Each structure stands twice: as structure tokens, then as C-alpha cells.
MARBA-942117 format. One record per residue (C-alpha): residue in one letter; x, y, z. Coordinates in nm, 2 decimals, always signed. Each point is the difference from the previous one (the first is absolute). Layout:
SITE r     px     py     pz
SITE A      X      Y      Z
...
REM end
This chain:
SITE r     px     py     pz
SITE X  +0.00  +0.00  +0.00
SITE X  +0.30  +0.23  +0.06
SITE X  +0.09  -0.05  -0.37
SITE X  -0.35  +0.12  -0.11
SITE X  +0.02  +0.30  +0.23
SITE X  +0.34  +0.09  -0.15
SITE X  -0.15  -0.03  -0.35
SITE X  -0.30  +0.22  +0.09
SITE X  +0.23  +0.28  +0.13
SITE X  +0.16  +0.02  -0.34
SITE X  -0.33  +0.11  -0.16
SITE X  -0.14  +0.30  +0.20
SITE X  -0.31  +0.01  -0.23
SITE X  -0.10  -0.35  +0.13
SITE X  -0.25  -0.04  +0.28
SITE X  +0.00  -0.34  +0.17
SITE X  -0.36  -0.12  +0.04
SITE X  +0.05  -0.34  +0.15
SITE X  +0.24  -0.30  +0.03
SITE X  -0.11  -0.34  -0.10
SITE X  +0.20  -0.28  +0.16
SITE X  -0.05  -0.38  -0.02
SITE X  +0.25  -0.16  +0.24
SITE X  +0.11  -0.35  -0.08
SITE X  -0.27  -0.08  -0.25
SITE X  +0.05  -0.16  -0.34
SITE X  +0.02  +0.23  -0.29
SITE X  -0.13  -0.26  -0.25
SITE X  -0.37  +0.07  +0.08
SITE X  -0.13  +0.35  +0.04
SITE X  -0.33  -0.12  +0.15
SITE X  +0.19  -0.14  +0.30
SITE X  +0.16  +0.34  +0.08
SITE X  -0.25  +0.22  +0.19
SITE X  +0.21  +0.31  -0.01
SITE X  +0.05  -0.03  -0.37
SITE X  -0.37  -0.05  -0.06
SITE X  -0.08  +0.30  +0.23
SITE X  +0.24  +0.21  -0.22
SITE X  -0.19  -0.11  -0.31
SITE X  -0.33  +0.09  +0.17
SITE X  +0.14  +0.35  +0.10
SITE X  +0.12  +0.05  -0.36
SITE X  -0.36  -0.06  -0.13
SITE X  -0.11  +0.27  +0.24
SITE X  +0.27  +0.23  -0.15
SITE X  +0.18  +0.06  +0.33
SITE X  +0.33  +0.04  -0.18
SITE X  +0.14  +0.03  -0.35
SITE X  +0.34  -0.17  +0.04
SITE X  +0.12  -0.33  +0.15
SITE X  +0.37  -0.03  +0.09
SITE X  +0.16  -0.34  +0.05
SITE X  +0.36  -0.10  +0.02
SITE X  +0.00  -0.27  -0.28
SITE X  -0.24  -0.21  -0.19
SITE X  +0.04  -0.31  +0.23
SITE X  -0.12  +0.23  +0.29
SITE X  -0.32  +0.07  -0.19
SITE X  -0.08  -0.35  -0.11
SITE X  +0.17  -0.33  -0.10
SITE X  -0.27  -0.11  -0.23
SITE X  +0.03  +0.14  -0.35
SITE X  -0.38  -0.01  -0.06
SITE X  -0.07  +0.18  +0.33
SITE X  +0.26  +0.26  -0.08
SITE X  -0.13  +0.08  -0.34
SITE X  -0.36  -0.02  +0.09
SITE X  +0.02  +0.24  +0.29
SITE X  +0.24  +0.25  -0.17
SITE X  -0.23  +0.02  -0.30
SITE X  -0.31  +0.05  +0.23
SITE X  +0.19  +0.27  +0.18
SITE X  +0.11  +0.16  -0.33
SITE X  -0.37  +0.02  -0.10
SITE X  -0.06  +0.19  +0.33
SITE X  +0.28  +0.24  -0.10
SITE X  +0.22  -0.14  +0.28
SITE X  +0.36  -0.05  -0.07
SITE X  +0.22  -0.27  +0.16
SITE X  +0.37  +0.09  +0.04
SITE X  +0.25  -0.28  +0.04
SITE X  +0.30  +0.19  +0.13
SITE X  +0.29  -0.26  -0.02
SITE X  -0.12  -0.12  -0.34
SITE X  -0.06  +0.36  -0.12
SITE X  -0.34  -0.10  -0.15
SITE X  -0.30  +0.24  -0.01
SITE X  -0.32  -0.16  -0.13
SITE X  -0.10  +0.32  -0.17
SITE X  +0.31  -0.01  -0.22
SITE X  -0.04  -0.12  -0.36
SITE X  +0.22  -0.31  +0.05
SITE X  -0.10  -0.04  +0.37
SITE X  -0.22  -0.31  -0.05
SITE X  +0.26  -0.18  -0.22
SITE X  +0.27  +0.05  +0.26
SITE X  -0.24  -0.08  +0.28
SITE X  -0.10  -0.33  -0.17
SITE X  +0.37  -0.10  -0.02
SITE X  +0.07  +0.09  +0.37
SITE X  -0.32  -0.17  +0.12
SITE X  +0.09  -0.32  -0.18
SITE X  +0.34  +0.00  +0.17
SITE X  -0.17  +0.06  +0.34
SITE X  -0.23  -0.29  -0.06
SITE X  +0.29  -0.22  -0.11
SITE X  +0.17  +0.09  +0.33
SITE X  -0.31  -0.12  +0.19
SITE X  +0.02  -0.33  -0.19
SITE X  +0.36  -0.05  +0.09
SITE X  -0.08  +0.08  +0.36
SITE X  -0.27  -0.26  -0.01
SITE X  +0.25  -0.26  -0.13
SITE X  +0.25  +0.09  +0.27
SITE X  -0.27  -0.04  +0.26
SITE X  -0.10  -0.35  -0.13
SITE X  +0.37  -0.10  -0.01
SITE X  +0.03  +0.12  +0.36
SITE X  -0.30  -0.21  +0.10
SITE X  +0.16  -0.31  -0.15
SITE X  +0.31  +0.07  +0.20
SITE X  -0.22  +0.05  +0.31
SITE X  -0.15  -0.34  -0.05
SITE X  +0.34  -0.16  -0.03
SITE X  +0.10  +0.18  +0.33
SITE X  -0.33  -0.12  +0.16
SITE X  -0.11  +0.36  +0.07
SITE X  -0.33  +0.04  +0.18
SITE X  -0.24  +0.25  -0.17
SITE X  -0.22  +0.23  +0.20
SITE X  +0.05  +0.13  +0.35
SITE X  -0.29  -0.14  +0.20
SITE X  -0.02  -0.30  +0.23
SITE X  -0.20  -0.32  -0.07
SITE X  -0.18  -0.22  +0.25
SITE X  +0.25  -0.22  +0.18
SITE X  +0.31  +0.21  -0.07
SITE X  +0.15  +0.33  +0.09
SITE X  +0.21  +0.20  -0.25
SITE X  +0.35  +0.06  +0.15
SITE X  +0.30  +0.12  -0.19
SITE X  -0.13  -0.10  -0.34
SITE X  -0.11  -0.35  +0.09
SITE X  -0.27  -0.18  +0.19
SITE X  +0.02  -0.11  +0.36
SITE X  -0.26  -0.24  +0.13
SITE X  -0.25  +0.13  +0.25
SITE X  -0.08  -0.30  +0.23
SITE X  -0.36  +0.10  +0.08
SITE X  -0.10  +0.09  -0.35
SITE X  +0.18  -0.30  -0.14
SITE X  -0.22  -0.22  +0.22
SITE X  -0.31  +0.15  -0.18
SITE X  +0.15  -0.08  -0.34
SITE X  +0.07  -0.36  +0.11
SITE X  -0.36  -0.03  +0.13
SITE X  -0.13  +0.11  -0.34
SITE X  +0.20  -0.25  -0.20
SITE X  -0.08  -0.28  +0.25
SITE X  -0.37  +0.06  -0.01
SITE X  -0.01  +0.02  -0.38
SITE X  +0.20  -0.32  -0.03
SITE X  -0.25  -0.16  +0.23
SITE X  -0.28  +0.08  -0.24
SITE X  -0.14  +0.33  +0.14
SITE X  -0.11  +0.26  -0.26
SITE X  +0.12  +0.36  +0.01
SITE X  -0.33  +0.12  +0.14
SITE X  +0.01  -0.25  +0.29
SITE X  +0.37  +0.09  +0.07
SITE X  -0.09  +0.37  +0.01
SITE X  -0.28  -0.07  +0.25
SITE X  +0.24  -0.21  +0.22
SITE X  +0.26  +0.28  +0.00
SITE X  -0.26  +0.26  +0.09
SITE X  -0.12  -0.22  +0.29
SITE X  +0.36  -0.05  +0.12
SITE X  +0.06  +0.37  -0.01
SITE X  +0.30  -0.03  -0.23
SITE X  +0.13  +0.32  -0.16
SITE X  +0.03  +0.06  -0.37
SITE X  +0.31  +0.17  -0.16
SITE X  -0.18  +0.34  +0.07
SITE X  -0.05  -0.08  +0.36
SITE X  -0.38  -0.07  -0.01
SITE X  -0.20  -0.31  +0.06
SITE X  -0.21  +0.05  -0.31
SITE X  +0.09  -0.31  -0.20
SITE X  -0.15  -0.06  -0.34
SITE X  +0.03  -0.27  -0.26
SITE X  +0.23  +0.22  -0.21
SITE X  +0.23  +0.05  +0.31
SITE X  +0.04  -0.37  +0.04
SITE X  +0.04  -0.06  -0.37
SITE X  +0.28  +0.25  -0.03
SITE X  +0.19  -0.17  +0.28
SITE X  -0.04  -0.34  -0.16
SITE X  +0.13  +0.13  -0.34
SITE X  +0.30  +0.19  +0.15
SITE X  +0.32  -0.18  -0.09
SITE X  +0.19  +0.20  +0.26
SITE X  -0.12  -0.25  +0.27
SITE X  +0.20  -0.28  -0.16
SITE X  +0.31  +0.22  -0.01
SITE X  -0.03  +0.13  -0.36
SITE X  -0.03  +0.34  -0.16
SITE X  -0.25  +0.02  -0.28
SITE X  +0.06  +0.22  -0.30
SITE X  -0.19  +0.07  -0.33
SITE X  -0.33  +0.05  +0.18
SITE X  -0.06  +0.32  -0.20
SITE X  +0.17  +0.21  -0.27
SITE X  -0.03  +0.33  -0.17
SITE X  -0.16  -0.02  -0.35
SITE X  +0.24  +0.25  -0.16
SITE X  +0.22  +0.29  +0.09
SITE X  -0.25  +0.27  -0.13
SITE X  -0.32  -0.11  +0.16
SITE X  +0.16  -0.16  +0.30
SITE X  -0.31  -0.19  +0.09
SITE X  +0.05  -0.27  +0.27
SITE X  -0.13  -0.33  -0.13
SITE X  -0.06  -0.28  +0.25
SITE X  +0.13  -0.34  -0.13
SITE X  -0.29  -0.24  +0.04
SITE X  +0.21  -0.30  -0.13
SITE X  +0.14  -0.14  +0.32
SITE X  +0.20  -0.26  -0.19
SITE X  +0.22  +0.28  -0.14
SITE X  +0.10  +0.13  +0.35
SITE X  +0.37  -0.02  +0.08
SITE X  +0.09  -0.14  +0.35
SITE X  +0.34  +0.07  +0.15
SITE X  +0.12  -0.15  +0.32
SITE X  +0.03  +0.28  +0.26
SITE X  +0.26  +0.07  +0.27
SITE X  -0.26  -0.02  +0.27
SITE X  -0.15  -0.29  +0.19
SITE X  -0.33  -0.17  -0.11
SITE X  -0.30  -0.03  +0.23
SITE X  -0.14  -0.32  -0.16
SITE X  +0.16  -0.28  -0.20
SITE X  +0.01  +0.02  -0.38
SITE X  -0.19  -0.33  -0.01
SITE X  -0.29  +0.14  +0.20
SITE X  -0.01  +0.32  -0.21
SITE X  -0.01  -0.20  -0.33
SITE X  -0.27  -0.23  +0.13
SITE X  -0.22  +0.28  +0.12
SITE X  +0.04  +0.19  -0.33
SITE X  -0.08  -0.32  -0.20
SITE X  -0.33  -0.01  +0.19
SITE X  -0.05  +0.38  -0.05
SITE X  +0.07  -0.02  -0.37
SITE X  -0.25  -0.29  -0.05
SITE X  -0.27  +0.24  +0.14
SITE X  +0.14  +0.32  -0.15
SITE X  -0.18  +0.19  -0.27
SITE X  +0.19  -0.01  -0.33
SITE X  +0.03  +0.33  -0.19
SITE X  -0.09  +0.05  -0.36
SITE X  +0.01  +0.29  -0.23
SITE X  -0.31  +0.05  -0.22
SITE X  -0.04  +0.30  -0.23
SITE X  +0.26  +0.19  +0.19
SITE X  -0.16  -0.06  +0.34
SITE X  +0.12  -0.22  +0.28
SITE X  -0.25  -0.28  +0.09
SITE X  +0.04  -0.23  +0.30
SITE X  -0.13  -0.35  -0.04
SITE X  -0.01  -0.24  +0.30
SITE X  +0.17  -0.34  -0.04
SITE X  -0.29  -0.15  +0.19
SITE X  -0.32  -0.02  -0.20
SITE X  -0.32  -0.01  +0.21
SITE X  -0.28  -0.22  -0.11
SITE X  -0.26  +0.22  +0.17
SITE X  -0.21  +0.18  -0.26
SITE X  -0.04  +0.33  +0.19
SITE X  +0.37  +0.02  +0.10
SITE X  +0.08  -0.02  -0.38
SITE X  -0.27  +0.25  -0.10
SITE X  -0.04  +0.26  +0.28
SITE X  +0.20  +0.32  +0.01
SITE X  -0.03  +0.27  +0.26
SITE X  -0.06  +0.37  -0.08
SITE X  +0.36  +0.06  +0.12
SITE X  +0.12  -0.24  -0.27
SITE X  +0.10  -0.29  +0.23
SITE X  -0.12  -0.36  -0.03
SITE X  -0.20  -0.17  +0.28
SITE X  +0.10  -0.28  +0.24
SITE X  -0.25  -0.27  +0.11
SITE X  -0.04  -0.03  +0.38
SITE X  -0.20  -0.23  +0.22
SITE X  -0.26  +0.24  +0.14
SITE X  -0.23  -0.21  +0.22
SITE X  -0.07  -0.36  +0.11
SITE X  -0.34  -0.10  +0.14
SITE X  -0.08  -0.28  +0.25
SITE X  -0.06  -0.24  -0.28
SITE X  +0.35  +0.05  -0.15
SITE X  -0.12  +0.21  -0.30
SITE X  +0.27  +0.25  -0.09
SITE X  -0.07  +0.35  -0.14
SITE X  +0.28  +0.17  -0.20
SITE X  +0.06  +0.36  -0.08
SITE X  +0.24  +0.20  -0.22
SITE X  +0.24  +0.27  +0.13
SITE X  +0.20  +0.25  -0.20
SITE X  +0.37  -0.10  +0.00
SITE X  +0.09  +0.37  +0.05
SITE X  -0.16  -0.02  +0.34
SITE X  +0.14  -0.34  +0.07
SITE X  +0.36  +0.12  -0.06
SITE X  -0.03  +0.37  +0.12
SITE X  -0.30  +0.02  +0.23
SITE X  -0.30  +0.23  -0.06
SITE X  +0.03  +0.36  -0.12
SITE X  -0.14  +0.11  +0.33
SITE X  +0.30  -0.15  +0.18
SITE X  +0.24  +0.24  -0.18
SITE X  +0.04  +0.37  +0.06
SITE X  +0.03  +0.05  -0.38
SITE X  -0.26  -0.23  -0.15
SITE X  +0.12  +0.06  -0.35
SITE X  +0.08  -0.33  -0.18
SITE X  -0.18  -0.21  +0.26
SITE X  -0.35  -0.15  -0.01
SITE X  -0.32  -0.01  +0.22
SITE X  -0.21  -0.22  -0.23
SITE X  -0.23  -0.23  +0.20
SITE X  +0.05  -0.38  -0.03
SITE X  -0.25  -0.19  -0.22
SITE X  -0.16  -0.33  +0.11
SITE X  +0.00  -0.28  -0.25
SITE X  -0.37  -0.08  +0.02
SITE X  -0.08  +0.35  -0.11
SITE X  +0.22  -0.02  -0.30
SITE X  -0.15  -0.33  -0.10
SITE X  -0.35  +0.13  +0.05
SITE X  +0.06  +0.31  -0.21
SITE X  +0.17  -0.20  -0.27
SITE X  -0.29  -0.24  -0.02
SITE X  -0.27  +0.27  -0.01
SITE X  +0.20  +0.19  -0.27
SITE X  +0.04  -0.31  -0.22
SITE X  -0.37  -0.08  +0.04
SITE X  -0.09  +0.35  -0.11
SITE X  +0.23  -0.01  -0.30
SITE X  -0.12  -0.35  -0.10
SITE X  -0.36  +0.11  +0.01
SITE X  +0.05  +0.32  -0.19
SITE X  +0.29  -0.10  -0.23
SITE X  -0.05  -0.37  -0.05
SITE X  -0.02  +0.01  -0.38
SITE X  +0.32  +0.22  -0.03
SITE X  +0.19  -0.22  +0.24
SITE X  -0.09  -0.32  -0.19
SITE X  +0.10  +0.17  -0.33
SITE X  +0.33  +0.11  +0.15
SITE X  +0.08  -0.35  +0.14
SITE X  -0.09  -0.15  -0.33
SITE X  +0.25  +0.22  -0.18
SITE X  +0.29  -0.07  +0.23
SITE X  -0.06  -0.37  +0.08
SITE X  +0.02  -0.30  -0.23
SITE X  -0.30  -0.20  +0.07
REM end
């Protein structure tokens, strides 16, 4: 900022309106730079008629962003002055020179991205731990993990219970009843909490890499790797909490139940490996988008069982009323099976009576009698 103040003093006819500073933010995407976007908004309000920046790479490191914004500013009669590059966008050859310099700036970002990826490969070889937070069962000390005895007992309990045949929901209930603490220090255990522990290779003494990646150096969108078979496991320099054999066994069980992920028409679709034979489980979808689970609802003195269907969103996360921020959660009431059967029968009877001829014609056209 001292450099900019020195430049401003050389031009007594300049009046500094504002300073727009994005600290430590990528220059490859303008939309991710709040100060930059505020500057563009102020330009549209004609708060100034000149933007001074040290060099092209300080303005943007994306050629398209650079040219798009400088052209838009030029249409507003606002000039951009790149001091070190001696480029003024209002000059006749300004855009040509700017295009060359912007391309060089973008190329520098690409090289930085390659250097970062190379550094990550070396980090994996050196068994470097990413992130700075602790995980359940360990404390982060001097760049490595040190086992926390009390938390480690919780981790062992989870694996032991799962190996014995208990599901994640049952385990979460047991942990809540025992008053065991999660990694965040609460007793609010959920299926996802338990599942994350079971899938975490750290507990067998390994560091897991390649769980996510950046799509490209310009967009820098973080993509979660859903293909667990492509994960890279490296033996860590810290002690395991459970044996590798127990971790592998539990994950084989987990994978047999896990939903496989497909991509259809550019959208991610999750498909369960277990196919229910129940008609309504296959057909019903909640207003929140989740499927339903069939539960035993009631058993009378004669042994007759009544079933109902509960939204999986509520099964896994609780009702929306249980959360301070109910967004993304569900309050839809459960549905008893006899009601669904009755409504279906009445509907089919009605359609059969009113559309019998059409139905028979349709069947005749699609079936080979």
C-alpha cells in the first residue's frame, strides 16, 4: 500500500477515492474476490474514472476475466492503468498489450498450480498430514497424531459394535446412552458420525490421500472423489487405534451396504447396493427428496404387525424441529402401510371403472397375447 501511496503523490491531480484489497485470495476467479467485485460495482456507479494497479497479474490472472472487465470499464469511460507494465486501456494498442500480459499472468498461475501439485506429491512421500484439526481418538501434536486414551476407547467401541453386527443407528444410540463424546465434544451422535469413524483409515495407522481434488487451476472448484477404490493409503508415523484386519473387515461390511454413486446426465445419483422388495420403499419419495424406510409400527395381542414408512432424512438427521436451523431437514409425518394400500386400491378401482377400455387397449398394444 505504501507503493500505491507513493504513486498517488506523483500525480497531484489524482484524488484517491478508495482502495480495494483482496488479501490471500486467488486471482484466477474474479467472482471469488469480494473487494474486486465491489470495485466493479462502484465503477458502475461512476464513483471514479481511473483504476490504478501495479501490474496485470495484480488485476486478474485469468485472461478472459481481465479482458471482459477492462472492456466493460472502458464502456463506462473508466481507464485502467497498469503501472509496471505501462499499459493504459484507453490507448490504441492498450488491449493488444494487455492481452499478451494477461496471457502471461494466466500462464504463471498454471505453473504455480503445477508446482503445488508437485509439492503435494512430495508431501505424500513424506507422510505429511493435511489440515490442522484433531480427529476423534487423536490429538495433533508437532505435526503428527498422538492417541487420546479416552477418545480411543470410543473409537474401539464403534468398531467392536459394528463388527458384532450392530448398525450405525444402533451404535449412535448406544454411544448417546453411554454419554460418550464426539470429536466436537458433544453427545449428539448420528449415523453419519459413526459412518465417518468406520471409514477413516487413520484408525488403522494410515494417511488417506486423493479424497478430493481441484478440477482446474482457473475455476479451482473442489471435487470430492467418490471412487473410494482410487484412494491412496500411506502408512503413517503414528500408532493405530485398531488393527488393520478389523478395519478391513468393518469396511467390507460397510461397502456391502453402501450406496454406489453413478453419474447420469451430468448429475450425481446414489443407488443402494441393497434392493428392497417392498413396493412402497421402491416407489415412495418424500417432499424433501429422500426415500422412505419401512419400520415395524405396532403389534397387537394376536401378533398382527402394522408397518409404517419414515423419511430417511429424519432417520439419519432427526426432525427439522430438533435443529435450530431447519433448512435441509424434514418434518414430514410417517405413513402407515394400510393407508397406502387402501389409497392405491381405491385409486386403481376408480381408474379401472372409468378408463377400463383405454387400459385394455394399452395393455393389448404392449403385451404379446
